[in-house]
CHARMM-style PDB file with segment names, atoms N, HN, CA, C and O in Angstrom:
ATOM      1  N   MET     1      96.960  77.523 104.031  1.00  0.00      PROA
ATOM      2  CA  MET     1      97.208  78.153 105.393  1.00  0.00      PROA
ATOM      3  C   MET     1      97.314  76.983 106.363  1.00  0.00      PROA
ATOM      4  O   MET     1      96.563  76.015 106.242  1.00  0.00      PROA
ATOM      5  N   GLU     2      98.102  77.044 107.187  1.00  0.00      PROA
ATOM      6  HN  GLU     2      98.713  77.830 107.285  1.00  0.00      PROA
ATOM      7  CA  GLU     2      98.424  75.891 108.224  1.00  0.00      PROA
ATOM      8  C   GLU     2      97.694  76.470 109.528  1.00  0.00      PROA
ATOM      9  O   GLU     2      97.993  77.554 110.029  1.00  0.00      PROA
ATOM     10  N   PHE     3      96.776  75.678 109.977  1.00  0.00      PROA
ATOM     11  HN  PHE     3      96.533  74.798 109.569  1.00  0.00      PROA
ATOM     12  CA  PHE     3      96.082  75.921 111.239  1.00  0.00      PROA
ATOM     13  C   PHE     3      96.766  75.116 112.505  1.00  0.00      PROA
ATOM     14  O   PHE     3      97.383  74.062 112.351  1.00  0.00      PROA
ATOM     15  N   LYS     4      96.586  75.707 113.676  1.00  0.00      PROA
ATOM     16  HN  LYS     4      96.085  76.564 113.801  1.00  0.00      PROA
ATOM     17  CA  LYS     4      97.081  75.140 114.724  1.00  0.00      PROA
ATOM     18  C   LYS     4      95.946  74.772 115.735  1.00  0.00      PROA
ATOM     19  O   LYS     4      94.859  75.338 115.627  1.00  0.00      PROA
ATOM     20  N   GLN     5      96.151  73.884 116.672  1.00  0.00      PROA
ATOM     21  HN  GLN     5      97.034  73.424 116.760  1.00  0.00      PROA
ATOM     22  CA  GLN     5      95.252  73.594 117.895  1.00  0.00      PROA
ATOM     23  C   GLN     5      95.068  74.851 118.606  1.00  0.00      PROA
ATOM     24  O   GLN     5      96.027  75.566 118.897  1.00  0.00      PROA
ATOM     25  N   TYR     6      93.866  75.138 118.892  1.00  0.00      PROA
ATOM     26  HN  TYR     6      93.087  74.557 118.656  1.00  0.00      PROA
ATOM     27  CA  TYR     6      93.348  76.211 119.750  1.00  0.00      PROA
ATOM     28  C   TYR     6      93.232  77.558 118.890  1.00  0.00      PROA
ATOM     29  O   TYR     6      92.883  78.615 119.415  1.00  0.00      PROA
ATOM     30  N   ASP     7      93.543  77.447 117.560  1.00  0.00      PROA
ATOM     31  HN  ASP     7      93.827  76.588 117.134  1.00  0.00      PROA
ATOM     32  CA  ASP     7      93.234  78.747 116.759  1.00  0.00      PROA
ATOM     33  C   ASP     7      91.774  78.854 116.718  1.00  0.00      PROA
ATOM     34  O   ASP     7      91.044  77.877 116.884  1.00  0.00      PROA
ATOM     35  N   THR     8      91.320  80.118 116.483  1.00  0.00      PROA
ATOM     36  HN  THR     8      91.913  80.912 116.348  1.00  0.00      PROA
ATOM     37  CA  THR     8      89.961  80.455 116.485  1.00  0.00      PROA
ATOM     38  C   THR     8      89.757  80.877 114.943  1.00  0.00      PROA
ATOM     39  O   THR     8      90.471  81.707 114.380  1.00  0.00      PROA
ATOM     40  N   VAL     9      88.693  80.198 114.341  1.00  0.00      PROA
ATOM     41  HN  VAL     9      88.112  79.524 114.798  1.00  0.00      PROA
ATOM     42  CA  VAL     9      88.479  80.377 112.973  1.00  0.00      PROA
ATOM     43  C   VAL     9      86.972  80.696 112.721  1.00  0.00      PROA
ATOM     44  O   VAL     9      86.068  80.440 113.518  1.00  0.00      PROA
ATOM     45  N   ARG    10      86.822  81.317 111.446  1.00  0.00      PROA
ATOM     46  HN  ARG    10      87.555  81.524 110.799  1.00  0.00      PROA
ATOM     47  CA  ARG    10      85.478  81.759 111.073  1.00  0.00      PROA
ATOM     48  C   ARG    10      85.186  80.607 109.729  1.00  0.00      PROA
ATOM     49  O   ARG    10      85.972  80.360 108.813  1.00  0.00      PROA
ATOM     50  N   VAL    11      83.947  80.076 109.925  1.00  0.00      PROA
ATOM     51  HN  VAL    11      83.309  80.276 110.669  1.00  0.00      PROA
ATOM     52  CA  VAL    11      83.601  79.224 108.817  1.00  0.00      PROA
ATOM     53  C   VAL    11      83.104  80.034 107.538  1.00  0.00      PROA
ATOM     54  O   VAL    11      82.099  80.744 107.573  1.00  0.00      PROA
ATOM     55  N   LEU    12      83.904  79.863 106.393  1.00  0.00      PROA
ATOM     56  HN  LEU    12      84.721  79.286 106.365  1.00  0.00      PROA
ATOM     57  CA  LEU    12      83.503  80.664 105.244  1.00  0.00      PROA
ATOM     58  C   LEU    12      82.651  79.819 104.187  1.00  0.00      PROA
ATOM     59  O   LEU    12      81.915  80.400 103.390  1.00  0.00      PROA
ATOM     60  N   ASP    13      82.772  78.474 104.209  1.00  0.00      PROA
ATOM     61  HN  ASP    13      83.370  78.003 104.857  1.00  0.00      PROA
ATOM     62  CA  ASP    13      82.047  77.659 103.389  1.00  0.00      PROA
ATOM     63  C   ASP    13      82.161  76.180 103.927  1.00  0.00      PROA
ATOM     64  O   ASP    13      83.172  75.742 104.478  1.00  0.00      PROA
ATOM     65  N   ILE    14      81.029  75.479 103.707  1.00  0.00      PROA
ATOM     66  HN  ILE    14      80.209  75.835 103.260  1.00  0.00      PROA
ATOM     67  CA  ILE    14      80.948  73.957 104.048  1.00  0.00      PROA
ATOM     68  C   ILE    14      80.585  73.300 102.723  1.00  0.00      PROA
ATOM     69  O   ILE    14      79.485  73.434 102.187  1.00  0.00      PROA
ATOM     70  N   LEU    15      81.579  72.588 102.241  1.00  0.00      PROA
ATOM     71  HN  LEU    15      82.473  72.479 102.676  1.00  0.00      PROA
ATOM     72  CA  LEU    15      81.567  72.003 101.044  1.00  0.00      PROA
ATOM     73  C   LEU    15      80.839  70.556 100.840  1.00  0.00      PROA
ATOM     74  O   LEU    15      80.610  70.032  99.750  1.00  0.00      PROA
ATOM     75  N   ILE    16      80.537  70.047 102.078  1.00  0.00      PROA
ATOM     76  HN  ILE    16      80.723  70.473 102.963  1.00  0.00      PROA
ATOM     77  CA  ILE    16      79.908  68.670 102.091  1.00  0.00      PROA
ATOM     78  C   ILE    16      78.533  68.900 102.739  1.00  0.00      PROA
ATOM     79  O   ILE    16      78.454  69.138 103.944  1.00  0.00      PROA
ATOM     80  N   PRO    17      77.379  68.827 101.898  1.00  0.00      PROA
ATOM     81  CA  PRO    17      76.059  69.061 102.498  1.00  0.00      PROA
ATOM     82  C   PRO    17      75.634  68.250 103.692  1.00  0.00      PROA
ATOM     83  O   PRO    17      74.751  68.649 104.451  1.00  0.00      PROA
ATOM     84  N   GLU    18      76.257  67.128 103.850  1.00  0.00      PROA
ATOM     85  HN  GLU    18      76.974  66.804 103.233  1.00  0.00      PROA
ATOM     86  CA  GLU    18      75.895  66.185 105.099  1.00  0.00      PROA
ATOM     87  C   GLU    18      76.447  67.016 106.412  1.00  0.00      PROA
ATOM     88  O   GLU    18      75.792  66.915 107.449  1.00  0.00      PROA
ATOM     89  N   LYS    19      77.483  67.733 106.400  1.00  0.00      PROA
ATOM     90  HN  LYS    19      78.016  67.815 105.557  1.00  0.00      PROA
ATOM     91  CA  LYS    19      77.828  68.565 107.400  1.00  0.00      PROA
ATOM     92  C   LYS    19      77.075  69.730 107.910  1.00  0.00      PROA
ATOM     93  O   LYS    19      77.338  70.244 108.997  1.00  0.00      PROA
ATOM     94  N   LEU    20      76.050  70.183 107.049  1.00  0.00      PROA
ATOM     95  HN  LEU    20      75.837  69.765 106.166  1.00  0.00      PROA
ATOM     96  CA  LEU    20      75.243  71.132 107.260  1.00  0.00      PROA
ATOM     97  C   LEU    20      73.955  70.712 108.181  1.00  0.00      PROA
ATOM     98  O   LEU    20      73.152  71.543 108.605  1.00  0.00      PROA
ATOM     99  N   LYS    21      73.876  69.366 108.420  1.00  0.00      PROA
ATOM    100  HN  LYS    21      74.528  68.691 108.076  1.00  0.00      PROA
ATOM    101  CA  LYS    21      72.720  68.902 109.200  1.00  0.00      PROA
ATOM    102  C   LYS    21      73.125  68.745 110.693  1.00  0.00      PROA
ATOM    103  O   LYS    21      74.250  68.367 111.019  1.00  0.00      PROA
ATOM    104  N   LYS    22      72.145  69.057 111.579  1.00  0.00      PROA
ATOM    105  HN  LYS    22      71.231  69.364 111.314  1.00  0.00      PROA
ATOM    106  CA  LYS    22      72.341  68.922 112.970  1.00  0.00      PROA
ATOM    107  C   LYS    22      72.417  67.374 113.383  1.00  0.00      PROA
ATOM    108  O   LYS    22      71.612  66.573 112.909  1.00  0.00      PROA
ATOM    109  N   SER    23      73.303  67.031 114.183  1.00  0.00      PROA
ATOM    110  HN  SER    23      73.957  67.682 114.569  1.00  0.00      PROA
ATOM    111  CA  SER    23      73.325  65.650 114.646  1.00  0.00      PROA
ATOM    112  C   SER    23      72.598  65.592 116.021  1.00  0.00      PROA
ATOM    113  O   SER    23      72.283  66.604 116.648  1.00  0.00      PROA
ATOM    114  N   GLU    24      72.394  64.501 116.374  1.00  0.00      PROA
ATOM    115  HN  GLU    24      72.650  63.679 115.864  1.00  0.00      PROA
ATOM    116  CA  GLU    24      71.593  64.142 117.673  1.00  0.00      PROA
ATOM    117  C   GLU    24      72.363  64.724 118.952  1.00  0.00      PROA
ATOM    118  O   GLU    24      71.803  64.900 120.033  1.00  0.00      PROA
ATOM    119  N   PHE    25      73.698  64.998 118.705  1.00  0.00      PROA
ATOM    120  HN  PHE    25      74.153  64.855 117.826  1.00  0.00      PROA
ATOM    121  CA  PHE    25      74.582  65.503 119.990  1.00  0.00      PROA
ATOM    122  C   PHE    25      74.767  66.987 119.831  1.00  0.00      PROA
ATOM    123  O   PHE    25      75.320  67.607 120.739  1.00  0.00      PROA
ATOM    124  N   ASP    26      74.352  67.598 118.759  1.00  0.00      PROA
ATOM    125  HN  ASP    26      73.902  67.093 118.022  1.00  0.00      PROA
ATOM    126  CA  ASP    26      74.639  69.037 118.638  1.00  0.00      PROA
ATOM    127  C   ASP    26      73.315  69.900 118.882  1.00  0.00      PROA
ATOM    128  O   ASP    26      72.198  69.459 118.610  1.00  0.00      PROA
ATOM    129  N   LEU    27      73.521  71.063 119.373  1.00  0.00      PROA
ATOM    130  HN  LEU    27      74.428  71.421 119.594  1.00  0.00      PROA
ATOM    131  CA  LEU    27      72.219  72.053 119.531  1.00  0.00      PROA
ATOM    132  C   LEU    27      71.768  72.572 118.306  1.00  0.00      PROA
ATOM    133  O   LEU    27      70.574  72.734 118.053  1.00  0.00      PROA
ATOM    134  N   CYS    28      72.737  72.851 117.496  1.00  0.00      PROA
ATOM    135  HN  CYS    28      73.707  72.719 117.701  1.00  0.00      PROA
ATOM    136  CA  CYS    28      72.337  73.372 116.034  1.00  0.00      PROA
ATOM    137  C   CYS    28      73.318  72.846 115.082  1.00  0.00      PROA
ATOM    138  O   CYS    28      74.334  72.241 115.425  1.00  0.00      PROA
ATOM    139  N   ALA    29      72.962  73.110 113.812  1.00  0.00      PROA
ATOM    140  HN  ALA    29      72.137  73.601 113.533  1.00  0.00      PROA
ATOM    141  CA  ALA    29      73.977  72.721 112.755  1.00  0.00      PROA
ATOM    142  C   ALA    29      74.947  73.890 112.542  1.00  0.00      PROA
ATOM    143  O   ALA    29      74.678  75.049 112.858  1.00  0.00      PROA
ATOM    144  N   PRO    30      76.117  73.486 111.972  1.00  0.00      PROA
ATOM    145  CA  PRO    30      77.046  74.515 111.695  1.00  0.00      PROA
ATOM    146  C   PRO    30      76.611  75.307 110.500  1.00  0.00      PROA
ATOM    147  O   PRO    30      75.944  74.772 109.615  1.00  0.00      PROA
ATOM    148  N   LYS    31      76.977  76.596 110.446  1.00  0.00      PROA
ATOM    149  HN  LYS    31      77.519  77.031 111.165  1.00  0.00      PROA
ATOM    150  CA  LYS    31      76.601  77.487 109.307  1.00  0.00      PROA
ATOM    151  C   LYS    31      77.654  78.400 108.969  1.00  0.00      PROA
ATOM    152  O   LYS    31      78.577  78.621 109.753  1.00  0.00      PROA
ATOM    153  N   ILE    32      77.556  78.987 107.746  1.00  0.00      PROA
ATOM    154  HN  ILE    32      76.806  78.807 107.109  1.00  0.00      PROA
ATOM    155  CA  ILE    32      78.612  79.880 107.298  1.00  0.00      PROA
ATOM    156  C   ILE    32      78.413  81.143 108.351  1.00  0.00      PROA
ATOM    157  O   ILE    32      77.323  81.573 108.729  1.00  0.00      PROA
ATOM    158  N   GLY    33      79.694  81.630 108.728  1.00  0.00      PROA
ATOM    159  HN  GLY    33      80.579  81.281 108.421  1.00  0.00      PROA
ATOM    160  CA  GLY    33      79.879  82.729 109.643  1.00  0.00      PROA
ATOM    161  C   GLY    33      80.148  82.267 110.945  1.00  0.00      PROA
ATOM    162  O   GLY    33      80.609  83.058 111.768  1.00  0.00      PROA
ATOM    163  N   ASP    34      79.908  81.020 111.264  1.00  0.00      PROA
ATOM    164  HN  ASP    34      79.533  80.378 110.596  1.00  0.00      PROA
ATOM    165  CA  ASP    34      80.131  80.558 112.745  1.00  0.00      PROA
ATOM    166  C   ASP    34      81.524  80.928 113.138  1.00  0.00      PROA
ATOM    167  O   ASP    34      82.361  81.078 112.248  1.00  0.00      PROA
ATOM    168  N   ILE    35      81.844  81.087 114.387  1.00  0.00      PROA
ATOM    169  HN  ILE    35      81.165  80.965 115.111  1.00  0.00      PROA
ATOM    170  CA  ILE    35      83.245  81.187 114.901  1.00  0.00      PROA
ATOM    171  C   ILE    35      83.489  79.901 115.663  1.00  0.00      PROA
ATOM    172  O   ILE    35      82.609  79.483 116.416  1.00  0.00      PROA
ATOM    173  N   ALA    36      84.542  79.300 115.526  1.00  0.00      PROA
ATOM    174  HN  ALA    36      85.257  79.639 114.914  1.00  0.00      PROA
ATOM    175  CA  ALA    36      84.763  78.054 116.318  1.00  0.00      PROA
ATOM    176  C   ALA    36      86.242  77.922 116.538  1.00  0.00      PROA
ATOM    177  O   ALA    36      87.061  78.493 115.819  1.00  0.00      PROA
ATOM    178  N   ALA    37      86.581  77.102 117.616  1.00  0.00      PROA
ATOM    179  HN  ALA    37      85.915  76.638 118.201  1.00  0.00      PROA
ATOM    180  CA  ALA    37      87.911  76.864 118.025  1.00  0.00      PROA
ATOM    181  C   ALA    37      88.411  75.560 117.546  1.00  0.00      PROA
ATOM    182  O   ALA    37      87.630  74.612 117.612  1.00  0.00      PROA
ATOM    183  N   ILE    38      89.532  75.381 117.099  1.00  0.00      PROA
ATOM    184  HN  ILE    38      90.167  76.152 117.045  1.00  0.00      PROA
ATOM    185  CA  ILE    38      90.176  74.015 116.647  1.00  0.00      PROA
ATOM    186  C   ILE    38      90.579  73.363 118.033  1.00  0.00      PROA
ATOM    187  O   ILE    38      91.569  73.736 118.662  1.00  0.00      PROA
ATOM    188  N   VAL    39      89.808  72.451 118.416  1.00  0.00      PROA
ATOM    189  HN  VAL    39      89.004  72.147 117.905  1.00  0.00      PROA
ATOM    190  CA  VAL    39      90.142  71.830 119.739  1.00  0.00      PROA
ATOM    191  C   VAL    39      91.131  70.514 119.553  1.00  0.00      PROA
ATOM    192  O   VAL    39      91.817  70.087 120.482  1.00  0.00      PROA
ATOM    193  N   GLU    40      91.112  69.933 118.236  1.00  0.00      PROA
ATOM    194  HN  GLU    40      90.555  70.280 117.481  1.00  0.00      PROA
ATOM    195  CA  GLU    40      92.040  68.883 117.974  1.00  0.00      PROA
ATOM    196  C   GLU    40      92.351  68.815 116.551  1.00  0.00      PROA
ATOM    197  O   GLU    40      91.550  69.189 115.695  1.00  0.00      PROA
ATOM    198  N   ILE    41      93.526  68.334 116.284  1.00  0.00      PROA
ATOM    199  HN  ILE    41      94.177  68.030 116.980  1.00  0.00      PROA
ATOM    200  CA  ILE    41      93.918  68.247 114.926  1.00  0.00      PROA
ATOM    201  C   ILE    41      94.283  66.754 114.730  1.00  0.00      PROA
ATOM    202  O   ILE    41      95.155  66.296 115.469  1.00  0.00      PROA
ATOM    203  N   TYR    42      93.747  66.011 113.877  1.00  0.00      PROA
ATOM    204  HN  TYR    42      93.039  66.383 113.277  1.00  0.00      PROA
ATOM    205  CA  TYR    42      94.018  64.622 113.614  1.00  0.00      PROA
ATOM    206  C   TYR    42      94.827  64.586 112.354  1.00  0.00      PROA
ATOM    207  O   TYR    42      94.617  65.314 111.384  1.00  0.00      PROA
ATOM    208  N   THR    43      95.859  63.592 112.454  1.00  0.00      PROA
ATOM    209  HN  THR    43      96.029  63.000 113.242  1.00  0.00      PROA
ATOM    210  CA  THR    43      96.710  63.401 111.298  1.00  0.00      PROA
ATOM    211  C   THR    43      96.792  61.937 110.834  1.00  0.00      PROA
ATOM    212  O   THR    43      97.460  61.602 109.856  1.00  0.00      PROA
ATOM    213  N   ASN    44      96.075  61.078 111.592  1.00  0.00      PROA
ATOM    214  HN  ASN    44      95.532  61.350 112.387  1.00  0.00      PROA
ATOM    215  CA  ASN    44      96.107  59.706 111.213  1.00  0.00      PROA
ATOM    216  C   ASN    44      94.814  59.102 111.227  1.00  0.00      PROA
ATOM    217  O   ASN    44      94.259  58.998 112.321  1.00  0.00      PROA
ATOM    218  N   PRO    45      94.171  58.637 110.083  1.00  0.00      PROA
ATOM    219  CA  PRO    45      94.842  58.303 108.832  1.00  0.00      PROA
ATOM    220  C   PRO    45      94.967  59.552 107.964  1.00  0.00      PROA
ATOM    221  O   PRO    45      95.865  59.627 107.126  1.00  0.00      PROA
ATOM    222  N   THR    46      94.082  60.533 108.148  1.00  0.00      PROA
ATOM    223  HN  THR    46      93.352  60.472 108.829  1.00  0.00      PROA
ATOM    224  CA  THR    46      94.186  61.657 107.235  1.00  0.00      PROA
ATOM    225  C   THR    46      94.018  62.906 108.130  1.00  0.00      PROA
ATOM    226  O   THR    46      93.623  62.805 109.292  1.00  0.00      PROA
ATOM    227  N   LEU    47      94.314  64.029 107.581  1.00  0.00      PROA
ATOM    228  HN  LEU    47      94.635  64.110 106.637  1.00  0.00      PROA
ATOM    229  CA  LEU    47      94.189  65.364 108.296  1.00  0.00      PROA
ATOM    230  C   LEU    47      92.710  65.781 108.572  1.00  0.00      PROA
ATOM    231  O   LEU    47      91.882  65.737 107.663  1.00  0.00      PROA
ATOM    232  N   ALA    48      92.388  66.184 109.822  1.00  0.00      PROA
ATOM    233  HN  ALA    48      93.062  66.221 110.561  1.00  0.00      PROA
ATOM    234  CA  ALA    48      90.975  66.663 109.970  1.00  0.00      PROA
ATOM    235  C   ALA    48      91.241  67.565 111.246  1.00  0.00      PROA
ATOM    236  O   ALA    48      92.166  67.454 112.050  1.00  0.00      PROA
ATOM    237  N   TYR    49      90.190  68.498 111.234  1.00  0.00      PROA
ATOM    238  HN  TYR    49      89.438  68.588 110.580  1.00  0.00      PROA
ATOM    239  CA  TYR    49      90.190  69.512 112.385  1.00  0.00      PROA
ATOM    240  C   TYR    49      88.825  69.277 113.188  1.00  0.00      PROA
ATOM    241  O   TYR    49      87.731  69.300 112.623  1.00  0.00      PROA
ATOM    242  N   GLU    50      88.971  69.076 114.401  1.00  0.00      PROA
ATOM    243  HN  GLU    50      89.859  69.058 114.860  1.00  0.00      PROA
ATOM    244  CA  GLU    50      87.761  68.974 115.274  1.00  0.00      PROA
ATOM    245  C   GLU    50      87.512  70.453 115.693  1.00  0.00      PROA
ATOM    246  O   GLU    50      88.331  71.130 116.316  1.00  0.00      PROA
ATOM    247  N   LEU    51      86.299  70.871 115.284  1.00  0.00      PROA
ATOM    248  HN  LEU    51      85.634  70.322 114.779  1.00  0.00      PROA
ATOM    249  CA  LEU    51      85.944  72.271 115.631  1.00  0.00      PROA
ATOM    250  C   LEU    51      84.821  72.378 116.669  1.00  0.00      PROA
ATOM    251  O   LEU    51      83.860  71.611 116.623  1.00  0.00      PROA
ATOM    252  N   GLU    52      84.932  73.258 117.537  1.00  0.00      PROA
ATOM    253  HN  GLU    52      85.713  73.882 117.575  1.00  0.00      PROA
ATOM    254  CA  GLU    52      83.866  73.485 118.580  1.00  0.00      PROA
ATOM    255  C   GLU    52      83.337  74.999 118.437  1.00  0.00      PROA
ATOM    256  O   GLU    52      84.079  75.981 118.441  1.00  0.00      PROA
ATOM    257  N   CYS    53      81.989  75.030 118.315  1.00  0.00      PROA
ATOM    258  HN  CYS    53      81.386  74.232 118.312  1.00  0.00      PROA
ATOM    259  CA  CYS    53      81.427  76.386 118.221  1.00  0.00      PROA
ATOM    260  C   CYS    53      80.561  76.525 119.544  1.00  0.00      PROA
ATOM    261  O   CYS    53      79.769  75.638 119.861  1.00  0.00      PROA
ATOM    262  N   SER    54      80.734  77.633 120.277  1.00  0.00      PROA
ATOM    263  HN  SER    54      81.377  78.354 120.019  1.00  0.00      PROA
ATOM    264  CA  SER    54      80.134  77.759 121.470  1.00  0.00      PROA
ATOM    265  C   SER    54      79.456  79.155 121.515  1.00  0.00      PROA
ATOM    266  O   SER    54      79.919  80.065 120.828  1.00  0.00      PROA
ATOM    267  N   ASP    55      78.327  79.354 122.338  1.00  0.00      PROA
ATOM    268  HN  ASP    55      77.951  78.615 122.896  1.00  0.00      PROA
ATOM    269  CA  ASP    55      77.651  80.493 122.411  1.00  0.00      PROA
ATOM    270  C   ASP    55      78.326  81.429 123.345  1.00  0.00      PROA
ATOM    271  O   ASP    55      79.372  81.047 123.869  1.00  0.00      PROA
ATOM    272  N   GLN    56      77.838  82.655 123.629  1.00  0.00      PROA
ATOM    273  HN  GLN    56      76.988  82.965 123.203  1.00  0.00      PROA
ATOM    274  CA  GLN    56      78.464  83.612 124.554  1.00  0.00      PROA
ATOM    275  C   GLN    56      78.599  83.040 125.915  1.00  0.00      PROA
ATOM    276  O   GLN    56      79.562  83.331 126.624  1.00  0.00      PROA
ATOM    277  N   ASP    57      77.592  82.177 126.328  1.00  0.00      PROA
ATOM    278  HN  ASP    57      76.809  81.940 125.752  1.00  0.00      PROA
ATOM    279  CA  ASP    57      77.753  81.661 127.682  1.00  0.00      PROA
ATOM    280  C   ASP    57      78.676  80.314 127.817  1.00  0.00      PROA
ATOM    281  O   ASP    57      78.703  79.609 128.826  1.00  0.00      PROA
ATOM    282  N   GLY    58      79.353  80.106 126.739  1.00  0.00      PROA
ATOM    283  HN  GLY    58      79.331  80.679 125.919  1.00  0.00      PROA
ATOM    284  CA  GLY    58      80.276  78.883 126.695  1.00  0.00      PROA
ATOM    285  C   GLY    58      79.580  77.546 126.562  1.00  0.00      PROA
ATOM    286  O   GLY    58      80.138  76.510 126.925  1.00  0.00      PROA
ATOM    287  N   ILE    59      78.356  77.564 126.041  1.00  0.00      PROA
ATOM    288  HN  ILE    59      77.903  78.405 125.747  1.00  0.00      PROA
ATOM    289  CA  ILE    59      77.721  76.319 125.917  1.00  0.00      PROA
ATOM    290  C   ILE    59      77.912  75.896 124.391  1.00  0.00      PROA
ATOM    291  O   ILE    59      77.564  76.634 123.469  1.00  0.00      PROA
ATOM    292  N   THR    60      78.531  74.571 124.194  1.00  0.00      PROA
ATOM    293  HN  THR    60      78.814  73.972 124.943  1.00  0.00      PROA
ATOM    294  CA  THR    60      78.820  74.111 122.952  1.00  0.00      PROA
ATOM    295  C   THR    60      77.487  73.972 122.107  1.00  0.00      PROA
ATOM    296  O   THR    60      76.512  73.336 122.507  1.00  0.00      PROA
ATOM    297  N   GLN    61      77.557  74.672 120.832  1.00  0.00      PROA
ATOM    298  HN  GLN    61      78.349  75.188 120.508  1.00  0.00      PROA
ATOM    299  CA  GLN    61      76.284  74.538 119.842  1.00  0.00      PROA
ATOM    300  C   GLN    61      76.664  73.334 119.046  1.00  0.00      PROA
ATOM    301  O   GLN    61      75.788  72.485 118.879  1.00  0.00      PROA
ATOM    302  N   TRP    62      77.795  73.151 118.555  1.00  0.00      PROA
ATOM    303  HN  TRP    62      78.506  73.840 118.691  1.00  0.00      PROA
ATOM    304  CA  TRP    62      78.184  72.100 117.680  1.00  0.00      PROA
ATOM    305  C   TRP    62      79.808  71.630 117.794  1.00  0.00      PROA
ATOM    306  O   TRP    62      80.683  72.482 117.946  1.00  0.00      PROA
ATOM    307  N   LEU    63      80.075  70.386 117.719  1.00  0.00      PROA
ATOM    308  HN  LEU    63      79.364  69.694 117.596  1.00  0.00      PROA
ATOM    309  CA  LEU    63      81.291  69.847 117.926  1.00  0.00      PROA
ATOM    310  C   LEU    63      81.518  68.804 116.647  1.00  0.00      PROA
ATOM    311  O   LEU    63      81.096  67.651 116.734  1.00  0.00      PROA
ATOM    312  N   ILE    64      82.116  69.210 115.615  1.00  0.00      PROA
ATOM    313  HN  ILE    64      82.460  70.147 115.545  1.00  0.00      PROA
ATOM    314  CA  ILE    64      82.300  68.415 114.525  1.00  0.00      PROA
ATOM    315  C   ILE    64      83.756  68.322 113.894  1.00  0.00      PROA
ATOM    316  O   ILE    64      84.511  69.294 113.907  1.00  0.00      PROA
ATOM    317  N   ALA    65      84.092  67.149 113.365  1.00  0.00      PROA
ATOM    318  HN  ALA    65      83.478  66.359 113.354  1.00  0.00      PROA
ATOM    319  CA  ALA    65      85.384  67.050 112.773  1.00  0.00      PROA
ATOM    320  C   ALA    65      85.227  67.367 111.173  1.00  0.00      PROA
ATOM    321  O   ALA    65      84.258  66.888 110.583  1.00  0.00      PROA
ATOM    322  N   PHE    66      86.063  68.075 110.559  1.00  0.00      PROA
ATOM    323  HN  PHE    66      86.849  68.464 111.039  1.00  0.00      PROA
ATOM    324  CA  PHE    66      85.929  68.482 109.206  1.00  0.00      PROA
ATOM    325  C   PHE    66      87.418  68.131 108.644  1.00  0.00      PROA
ATOM    326  O   PHE    66      88.447  68.395 109.266  1.00  0.00      PROA
ATOM    327  N   GLY    67      87.377  67.550 107.482  1.00  0.00      PROA
ATOM    328  HN  GLY    67      86.541  67.336 106.976  1.00  0.00      PROA
ATOM    329  CA  GLY    67      88.622  67.392 106.733  1.00  0.00      PROA
ATOM    330  C   GLY    67      88.796  68.698 105.928  1.00  0.00      PROA
ATOM    331  O   GLY    67      87.841  69.436 105.685  1.00  0.00      PROA
ATOM    332  N   PRO    68      90.101  68.960 105.511  1.00  0.00      PROA
ATOM    333  CA  PRO    68      90.383  70.213 104.847  1.00  0.00      PROA
ATOM    334  C   PRO    68      89.691  70.375 103.463  1.00  0.00      PROA
ATOM    335  O   PRO    68      89.586  71.470 102.910  1.00  0.00      PROA
ATOM    336  N   GLU    69      89.194  69.124 102.907  1.00  0.00      PROA
ATOM    337  HN  GLU    69      89.280  68.234 103.356  1.00  0.00      PROA
ATOM    338  CA  GLU    69      88.379  69.275 101.619  1.00  0.00      PROA
ATOM    339  C   GLU    69      86.884  69.518 101.831  1.00  0.00      PROA
ATOM    340  O   GLU    69      86.121  69.602 100.868  1.00  0.00      PROA
ATOM    341  N   GLU    70      86.477  69.628 103.081  1.00  0.00      PROA
ATOM    342  HN  GLU    70      87.096  69.559 103.863  1.00  0.00      PROA
ATOM    343  CA  GLU    70      84.976  69.707 103.557  1.00  0.00      PROA
ATOM    344  C   GLU    70      84.673  71.153 103.970  1.00  0.00      PROA
ATOM    345  O   GLU    70      83.516  71.553 104.096  1.00  0.00      PROA
ATOM    346  N   ILE    71      85.648  71.850 104.157  1.00  0.00      PROA
ATOM    347  HN  ILE    71      86.588  71.525 104.055  1.00  0.00      PROA
ATOM    348  CA  ILE    71      85.525  73.229 104.864  1.00  0.00      PROA
ATOM    349  C   ILE    71      86.373  74.291 104.427  1.00  0.00      PROA
ATOM    350  O   ILE    71      87.558  74.025 104.231  1.00  0.00      PROA
ATOM    351  N   VAL    72      85.950  75.470 104.242  1.00  0.00      PROA
ATOM    352  HN  VAL    72      84.987  75.687 104.401  1.00  0.00      PROA
ATOM    353  CA  VAL    72      86.825  76.674 103.965  1.00  0.00      PROA
ATOM    354  C   VAL    72      86.737  77.516 105.302  1.00  0.00      PROA
ATOM    355  O   VAL    72      85.645  77.839 105.769  1.00  0.00      PROA
ATOM    356  N   MET    73      87.866  77.835 105.856  1.00  0.00      PROA
ATOM    357  HN  MET    73      88.753  77.573 105.476  1.00  0.00      PROA
ATOM    358  CA  MET    73      87.863  78.720 107.114  1.00  0.00      PROA
ATOM    359  C   MET    73      89.046  79.598 107.061  1.00  0.00      PROA
ATOM    360  O   MET    73      90.013  79.386 106.328  1.00  0.00      PROA
ATOM    361  N   GLU    74      88.926  80.602 107.878  1.00  0.00      PROA
ATOM    362  HN  GLU    74      88.141  80.774 108.473  1.00  0.00      PROA
ATOM    363  CA  GLU    74      89.941  81.555 108.127  1.00  0.00      PROA
ATOM    364  C   GLU    74      90.274  81.965 109.403  1.00  0.00      PROA
ATOM    365  O   GLU    74      89.358  82.149 110.205  1.00  0.00      PROA
ATOM    366  N   LEU    75      91.567  82.162 109.776  1.00  0.00      PROA
ATOM    367  HN  LEU    75      92.311  82.013 109.125  1.00  0.00      PROA
ATOM    368  CA  LEU    75      91.815  82.706 111.202  1.00  0.00      PROA
ATOM    369  C   LEU    75      90.941  83.933 111.493  1.00  0.00      PROA
ATOM    370  O   LEU    75      90.587  84.732 110.625  1.00  0.00      PROA
ATOM    371  N   VAL    76      90.604  84.015 112.880  1.00  0.00      PROA
ATOM    372  HN  VAL    76      90.891  83.366 113.585  1.00  0.00      PROA
ATOM    373  CA  VAL    76      89.860  85.182 113.350  1.00  0.00      PROA
ATOM    374  C   VAL    76      91.002  85.961 114.230  1.00  0.00      PROA
ATOM    375  OT1 VAL    76      90.730  87.020 114.796  1.00  0.00      PROA
TER     376      VAL     76
END
């Protein structure tokens, strides 16, 4: 599936354990079932998606770049 910038996606699986940890810049770690927006798509040097997950008040919970081999997601 081809994703586009500003698509809304649901995280179905995170295939890299390091991505399941909260960084110092995030309020929480990403988890299965999170809804996120694709805020940027990188293509150089490789394809990656910058995903932002926010709460109902619009406060960013996490902002992380994932390569397509690191995450399984679906359009919402």
